[in-house]
NUKE-688062 format. One line per 3 residues: number of its first residue (from 1); their letters; for each residue x, y, z of C-alpha. Coordinates in steps of 0.25 Angstrom, whole numbers, plus 5000, padded with zeros to 4 digits. Each point is the difference from the previous one (the first is absolute). Example, Ala and Ser with C-alpha at 12.3 -4.5 7.8 and 13.67 -1.06 7.14 Angstrom:
1	as	5049:4982:5031  5006:5014:4998
# end
This chain:
1	mkk	5371:5118:5423  5009:4990:4994  5015:4999:5004
4	lal	5005:5004:4986  4991:5012:4999  5005:5005:5014
7	lla	5014:4998:4996  4998:5008:4986  4993:5011:5008
10	vmm	5012:5001:5010  5010:4999:4989  4994:5012:4993
13	lvv	5001:5008:5013  5014:4997:5002  5004:5004:4985
16	svs	4992:5013:5003  5008:5003:5013  5011:5011:4999
19	gcg	5006:5002:5014  5013:5005:5006  5008:4998:5013
22	gdt	5007:4989:5007  4995:4987:5006  5007:5004:5013
25	ats	4999:4989:5011  4999:5001:5015  5012:4994:5007
28	ssq	4997:4991:5011  5009:5011:4992  4996:4994:4995
31	aag	4994:4972:4976  5003:4986:4997  5002:4998:4985
34	dpd	4999:4988:4992  5009:4990:5007  5007:4996:4987
37	sgs	5001:5014:4994  5013:5005:5008  5007:5012:4993
40	sap	4996:5001:4985  5013:4997:4992  5003:5012:4992
43	aaa	4996:4997:4985  5009:5004:4988  4989:5011:4996
46	pav	5005:5014:5000  5000:5008:5013  4988:5010:5002
49	spv	5009:5011:5005  5010:5008:4991  5010:5000:5011
52	tsw	5012:4991:4996  5010:5004:5011  5000:5006:5013
55	dge	5011:5007:5007  4997:4995:5014  4999:5014:5006
58	els	4985:5003:5002  4989:4989:4998  4987:5005:4997
61	viv	4988:4991:5003  4985:5000:5003  4994:4992:5012
64	gpd	4987:5008:5002  4994:5014:5003  5003:5009:5012
67	pdt	5000:4990:5012  4990:5002:5011  5011:4999:5010
70	idp	5014:4996:5001  5001:4999:5015  5005:4985:5002
73	aln	4990:4998:5012  4988:5006:4992  5002:4995:4986
76	tai	4991:4989:4995  5002:5001:4985  5010:4993:4991
79	dgg	5004:5013:4993  5003:5007:5013  5007:4987:5004
82	vli	5009:5001:4988  5005:5014:5004  5002:4996:5014
85	vha	5009:4988:4998  5009:5010:4992  5001:5010:5011
88	feg	4999:4991:5012  5006:4986:5005  4996:4990:5010
91	lya	5008:4991:5008  5000:4990:4989  4997:5002:4985
94	ldq	4994:4990:4989  5009:4996:4989  4996:4997:4986
97	dgv	4995:4986:5004  4992:5006:5012  5010:4995:5010
100	pqp	5003:5009:5012  5014:5005:5000  5008:5008:5011
103	aqa	4997:5015:4998  5001:5010:5011  5002:4988:5009
106	esy	5013:4992:4997  4995:4988:5007  4991:4994:5010
109	tls	4998:4988:5010  4988:4993:5003  4997:4993:5014
112	edg	4997:4985:5000  4986:5002:5003  4998:5009:4987
115	lsy	4995:5012:5009  5011:5009:5001  5008:5007:4989
118	tft	5013:5008:5003  5004:5008:4988  5014:5007:4999
121	lre	5000:5013:4992  5011:5003:4991  5010:5010:5005
124	glk	5000:5014:4996  4985:5001:4995  4995:5014:4997
127	wsd	4988:5007:4995  5000:5007:4987  5003:5013:5008
130	gtp	5013:4994:5005  4995:4998:5015  5002:4986:5006
133	lta	4989:4990:4999  4999:4990:5012  4992:4988:5005
136	qdf	4992:5010:5008  4995:5006:4987  4993:4986:4997
139	vys	4994:5000:5014  4994:5014:4998  4995:4997:4986
142	wsr	4993:4987:5003  4994:5005:5012  4995:5012:4992
145	avd	4994:4991:4990  4991:4993:5010  4997:5013:5008
148	pqt	4985:5003:4998  5003:5014:4998  5008:4997:4987
151	aad	4987:4993:4995  5009:4991:4991  4991:4990:4992
154	ysy	5012:4990:5001  5001:5000:5015  4995:4986:5000
157	ife	5012:4995:4993  5008:5001:5013  4990:4990:5007
160	cvd	5010:4989:5000  5009:5009:5009  4998:4997:5015
163	gya	4993:5012:5007  4992:5004:4988  4987:4996:5006
166	dgk	5003:5010:5012  5004:5011:4991  5015:4999:5004
169	lnv	5009:4992:4991  5011:4991:5007  5011:5006:4992
172	sap	5013:5006:5007  5013:5006:4996  5011:4996:5010
175	ddr	5010:5008:4993  5001:5008:4987  5002:4988:4991
178	tlv	4992:4989:5007  4985:4998:4998  4992:4990:5008
181	vkl	4987:4995:4995  4990:4991:5008  4990:4992:4992
184	vap	4986:4995:5004  5003:4987:4993  5011:4994:4990
187	tty	4997:5008:4987  5007:4994:4988  4998:5013:4991
190	fle	5005:5010:5011  5013:5003:4992  4991:5004:4988
193	lta	4992:5009:5009  5012:5007:5004  5002:5004:4985
196	fpa	4986:5005:4999  4998:5016:5000  4992:5000:5013
199	ymp	5012:4994:5007  5010:5010:4994  5005:5011:5010
202	vqq	4997:5015:4999  5007:5011:5007  4994:5004:5013
205	atv	5005:5014:5001  4995:5003:4985  4986:4994:5002
208	ean	4997:5006:5013  5005:5014:4996  4992:5000:4987
211	geq	4988:4991:5003  4993:4994:4988  5007:5010:4991
214	wal	5013:4993:5001  4997:4990:4989  4996:5011:4990
217	spe	5013:5008:4998  5014:4996:4995  5006:5008:5011
220	tyi	4993:4992:5011  4999:4987:4993  5012:4994:5007
223	gng	5002:4985:4998  5011:4990:5001  4999:4993:4987
226	pyk	5008:5000:4987  4993:5013:4994  4995:5013:5006
229	ise	4990:5010:4993  5006:5012:4994  4988:5005:4993
232	wqr	4985:4998:5001  4991:5007:4990  4985:4996:5003
235	gsh	4994:4994:4987  5013:4999:4993  5011:4993:5007
238	itm	5008:4996:5012  5015:4999:4997  5009:4992:5010
241	vqn	5015:5001:5000  5010:4990:5006  5001:5002:5015
244	eny	5015:5002:5003  4998:4995:5015  4994:4986:4996
247	wnv	5009:4989:5005  5000:4993:4986  5000:5013:4991
250	eal	5012:4995:4991  4991:4988:4995  4989:5009:4995
253	gpq	4997:5002:4985  4993:5013:4995  5005:5013:5006
256	sir	4986:5004:5000  4986:4994:4998  4989:5009:4995
259	fnl	4986:4994:5004  4990:5007:4990  4987:5001:5006
262	ved	4990:4995:4990  4987:4993:5002  4995:5000:4985
265	dva	5004:4987:4994  4999:5007:4986  5010:5011:5004
268	qls	5009:4989:5006  5001:4992:4987  5002:5013:4992
271	ayq	5011:5004:5010  5007:4987:4998  4998:4999:4985
274	tgd	5007:5014:4999  5011:4995:5009  4997:5010:5011
277	vlf	5000:4989:5010  5006:4986:5000  4990:4993:5009
280	iea	4985:5000:5001  4990:4991:5007  4987:5003:4993
283	vpn	4995:5000:4985  4987:5002:4994  4993:4986:5000
286	dei	4998:5001:4985  5015:5001:4997  5004:4987:5008
289	dal	4998:4991:4988  5009:5009:4991  5011:5001:5011
292	kds	5001:4985:5004  5011:4996:4990  5009:5012:5003
295	sdy	5013:4998:5007  4995:5011:5010  4988:4992:5005
298	yvm	5001:4992:5013  4989:4992:5008  5004:4995:5014
301	dqi	4993:4992:5010  4994:5008:5011  4994:4997:5014
304	gty	4987:5007:4999  4985:5001:4998  4991:5009:4992
307	yis	4987:5001:5007  4987:5008:5003  4998:5006:5013
310	fnv	4986:5000:5006  4997:5010:5011  4992:4990:5009
313	qra	4995:5012:5009  4992:5006:4988  4987:4995:4995
316	pld	4998:4992:4992  5014:4994:5001  4997:4998:5015
319	npk	4993:4987:4995  5009:4988:4998  4991:4994:4989
322	vrq	5001:5013:4992  5015:4999:5001  5000:4985:4996
325	alt	4991:5003:4988  5009:5011:4995  5012:4991:5002
328	lal	4995:4988:4993  4995:5009:4988  5014:5002:4994
331	drd	5006:4994:4989  5015:5001:5005  5006:4991:4989
334	wic	4994:5010:4989  5006:5012:5008  5014:4993:5001
337	vni	5000:4997:4985  4994:5012:4994  5004:5011:5010
340	gkt	5012:4995:5008  5007:4994:4988  5013:4997:5008
343	gqi	4997:4986:5006  4992:5003:5012  4993:4989:5006
346	pag	4985:5000:5003  4999:5000:5016  4991:4990:5007
349	gfv	5005:5005:5014  5007:5012:5006  5014:4994:5003
352	pya	5008:4998:4987  5007:4988:4995  5014:5005:5002
355	lsd	5000:4998:5015  5003:4986:5006  4992:4992:5010
358	adp	5006:4992:5011  5005:4990:4990  5009:5009:4991
361	sqs	4997:4991:4988  4986:5005:5000  4994:5014:4999
364	fre	4991:5006:5010  4990:5002:4989  5001:4985:4996
367	vgg	4997:4995:5014  4989:5010:5002  4993:4998:4987
370	nyy	4990:5009:4993  4988:5006:5007  4993:5001:4987
373	dps	5005:4995:4986  5006:5012:4993  5001:4993:4986
376	fea	4994:5005:4987  4992:4987:5000  4993:5002:5013
379	fed	4995:5014:4998  4986:4997:4995  4998:4991:5013
382	nla	5006:5011:5009  4991:5010:4994  4988:4992:5002
385	qak	5003:4998:5014  5003:5015:5002  4986:5003:4995
388	eil	4994:4990:5010  5008:5006:5011  4997:5014:4997
391	aea	4985:4996:5000  5002:4993:5014  5006:5014:5004
394	gyp	4986:5006:4997  5004:5006:4986  4995:4991:4989
397	nge	5006:5004:4987  5006:5012:5007  4986:5006:5003
400	glp	5000:5009:5012  5016:5001:5000  5005:5014:5000
403	aie	5011:5004:4990  5014:4995:5004  5011:5010:4999
406	yvy	5013:4994:4996  5013:5008:5002  5013:4998:4994
409	neg	5014:5007:4998  5003:5005:4986  5006:4990:4990
412	tan	4996:4993:4987  4999:4986:5006  4992:5005:5012
415	qqi	4990:5008:4992  4998:4988:4991  4998:4991:5011
418	gev	4990:5010:5006  4992:5000:4987  5000:4985:5000
421	lqn	4995:4999:5014  4989:5010:4996  4996:4990:4989
424	mwg	5002:4987:5007  4992:5005:5013  4990:5005:4990
427	elg	4996:4986:4998  4995:4999:5014  4992:5013:4998
430	vkv	5010:5008:5008  5002:5014:4995  5015:5005:5002
433	elf	5005:5014:5000  5015:5002:4997  5009:5010:5006
436	sqe	5015:5002:4997  5009:5007:5010  5015:5004:5000
439	wat	5009:4991:5008  5002:5008:5013  4985:5004:5001
442	fln	4996:4985:4997  5009:4995:5011  4993:5009:5010
445	trk	4986:4997:4995  5002:4985:5003  5007:5002:5013
448	sgd	4989:5009:5006  4989:4990:4995  4994:5011:4992
451	ysv	4996:4991:4989  4991:4988:4997  5008:4991:4990
454	arn	5014:5003:4996  5011:4995:4992  5011:4994:5009
457	awl	5013:4992:5000  5010:4994:5010  5015:4996:4998
460	gdy	5006:4992:5011  5010:5007:5009  5007:4987:5002
463	ndp	5000:4985:4996  4989:4995:5010  4985:4999:4998
466	isf	4997:5008:5013  5005:5012:4992  4987:4999:4993
469	ldi	4991:4996:5011  5004:5009:5011  4995:5012:4993
472	wit	4985:4996:5003  5002:5002:5015  4990:5009:5007
475	ggg	5004:5014:4999  5012:4996:4991  5006:5012:4993
478	nnd	4999:4993:4986  4986:4994:5003  4993:5008:4990
481	aqw	4987:4992:5001  4998:5005:5014  4997:4985:5004
484	snp	5001:4994:5014  4999:4986:5005  5005:4996:5014
487	qyd	5002:4986:4996  5009:5004:4988  5008:5010:5009
490	qli	5002:4988:5010  5006:4991:4989  5009:5011:4995
493	tei	5005:5002:5015  5002:4985:5001  5008:4999:4987
496	kst	5009:5010:5004  5002:4994:5014  5006:4986:4995
499	gdq	5012:4996:4992  4993:4987:4996  4999:5001:4985
502	aar	4990:4989:4999  4991:5006:5010  5002:5014:4994
505	mek	4996:4995:4987  4988:4993:5005  4995:5012:5007
508	mhq	5003:5009:4988  4991:4991:4991  4989:5002:5011
511	aed	5002:5015:4999  4999:5000:4985  4987:4991:5001
514	ilf	4994:5011:5009  5003:5011:4990  4992:4992:4989
517	eew	4989:4996:5010  4997:5014:5001  5004:5004:4986
520	vla	5009:5012:5005  5006:5002:4986  4999:4996:4986
523	piy	5014:4995:4994  5002:5002:4985  5014:4995:4997
526	fyt	5014:4997:5005  5010:5010:4995  5011:5000:4991
529	dmy	5010:5012:4999  5002:5006:4986  5009:5011:4997
532	lqs	5009:5006:4989  5015:5001:5002  5010:5006:4990
535	pav	5010:4990:4995  5010:5011:5002  4999:4997:5015
538	eni	5004:4988:5009  4999:4996:5014  4986:5005:5003
541	was	4992:4990:5007  4985:4998:5004  4996:4993:5013
544	plg	4988:4991:5000  4996:5009:5012  4998:5011:4990
547	fky	5013:5008:5003  5009:5005:4989  5015:5002:5002
550	fmy	5008:5010:4992  5011:5003:5009  5010:4990:4994
553	atp	4996:5003:4985  5012:5000:4990  5001:5003:4985
556	aan	4998:4987:4992  5012:4993:4995  5002:5002:4985
# end
């Protein structure tokens, strides 16, 4: 089939799709956008929402559906992460520029060898129930996160802390306000880690008294952050109110924040257009063009990658050549232009452009280059190569290849991309069956490996390429591919055992090379972050790591 005929067929599919739901991403909680896009400057066009003013009392927003979990140690999704950063706080917190600022800790000292952090906590810290919070709470919480009994997918994020390999972190609390942390190697991003949900403290007495149920009820969801849950109606909303025991409560904005639990992107836009909510993260894809000139519309850079997961333990995806053929037979540029529509960049690798290499003037992606040409012009050649490779795998023109099941979470864009994959892989003679699941079910389907091919996405946890590469270690909680490679595992260990940036970057490029020698995944594009925010509200900000911050929102100046 000629390229034009293929694109026309795909275009007809996209036009015919009517889907609903959010394009919720996994956090490493969780997209690197167009380097030149930045924040879209609000245009002079009319606002989409009828709300012209806000009284600053209750802020009503949508950031996703019912979370799979909001236990800081167990959460892996960005929607859950947004809720967590409003109810909990780490030693440090990221400001609007992504720079770590003192939070539960008022200061720290670092040893000359870069291996020992000594944090001094603020005086008089309390949990939301009014009981004292001490340095020992951090010792308990970090130890809980790496305890195999907790089964935290993010336990590996503590690998930089000495003792992790032996299952006992070298973290101590000499007194109530002092926390001493010993590292394996100098870690330039460690302060950023202390702002990440997995590093936030949980109350030992509450967790041990209630087990996993502690994070399911407002009465037991005891935190140390700016807000606390006052009401949780499943499938409807989570309402948070100001935590009067928070050390910086006087600086907070809204008296309460209502997180409406909505997955359907059609319903999200409707709620926004009627003024029921003042912030949403998802809209139907066929509405994006009409919204772009509105003063409500924002597009931000984001550090993340939308990709396809292969379950490498399940035939025929256990054959690297099959995975390579499927990876090459995708027109990423067409997907970005006709489905993404917000400046996404076709991905020729896994680590996005936004992360720097050893030379900070160059990005990791620029230095590493592409593993295939993701441009529109290269698609015909890529497709021809894919057909040859699939034949080498023993499936000429797809003959003898069983139907492949592709599972994705609900959402207009996800459904449209699924339809396009079905068509593009059909060019190889591959039959694809599509299955849509609601968000929480989908997360557990991927995690358990109960799939063949699945939609996936990864947002960086901090500004370092290792945040993308360490998810693929053997047995890693976020290694949905069920993949294992001892050489890769060794490289990741070596990367985390040195503070030499040049050596780290060289080994990280070697690690990414292995991913594409074995074709573990099929990247589609590097993210941008699109959302609608009412002009009636100011001082909401979005992090390139995917988090949204509403705690300091204020009414817009007239």
